[in-house]
C-alpha positions, 0 to 999 in steps of 0.5 A: 500500500502506498500513501497518496503522494507515493501513488501519484508519484509512481504513475507516469502518464504516456502521452503518445499523441500530438501536441494539442492532445498532450496539452489538453491531457496535461490540463485535465490532469493538472493537480493530479498527475506528477509525471508524463512520458514524452516519447518518440511520437511527440519528441520527433515532431515537436522537439525539446519544446514539448518538454518545456510545455510539460514542465511549464505545467508543473509536470516531471518528464520521462523522455523515452527516446530509447537512445541507441547508437555509437558511444560518441553519438549517445554522449551528445544525445544524452547531453542534449536531451538532459538540457531539454529538462528531462528528469528521466531518459531511456537508453537501450541496454543492448547498446553495451557498457561503453554506450551507457557509460558515455550516456551517463557522462552526457547527463552529468555534463548537462547537469553541470552546465544547467545546474540542478539534478542530473537526468537519471538514465534507465536502460531498456531491457526487453520491450514489453511488446516482445515475448519468447518467440519474438526474442528468438526471432532476433537470435536471442534464445535464452529465456526473457527473464535471463536476458533482462537480468543480463542487460540489467547487470550490464547497465547498472555496472555502466552507470545507468540508474535503473532499468525498464522492464515488464512488471513480470520481471519487476520482482527479479529486478528489485532483488537483483538491483537493490532498493535504490534502483529505478525500475520503470515498468510499461505494460501496466493495465488496470483490470479489464483494460485492453492489452493492445500490443503489449504481451508481458503485462500486469495490473498497477497494484501487482506491479508495485507489489513486485517492486516497480518504482514507476508505472507507465500507463498510456491508453487506459488513461489517455483514451478514457472518457474521463482521463482524470477519473481513470488516473484517480482510479489507479491512485486509489488502487495503489493506496488500497 
């Protein structure tokens, strides 16, 4: 069971839409939500300005760009993304230790320049849209949980602050990485919600009980008839 403050801080509302819709949702969630996710859909079209838009409305931002390139490029990309005001930034664990380490340096350089807290890095392990068959199709034949563990160890050792994994691996990650690691779980669906393209999913309460730090919830909130009420229902679930 979480306190109300903890419950609100645990939910990241995924704004995978256009700017106008994102701003409308931000207004509807004003005073309720603490975090939003700005992903590729918004950032590639509107750039850092969309992060400014969200922060101007008092929201913290998980910038989910899943950075993946050579280490030199990632250092620059993480630096730029950090300067945009992102509070959390995602990077692919599959990029390797050197890439993650350079991403961390980019975040540190940005923090030194702008002042304030450093943008926290979370490494993508195995996308929640992938199952065992999908993993095997790209040549990774170990169990999903084993691949998540391998990437988590690599990422934390290289300077990542945490991991992005499905709720099904949250307990394993909490035990492996300890109490301070940031464990971000997409694939969270309130009971009765459509699963969509996610394959490894769980309810909000189950994900938090398993050890998740943050829950990324999109369509069950953003496509609800009343997004604020849908958000509050999840808060209530986490408090009960």
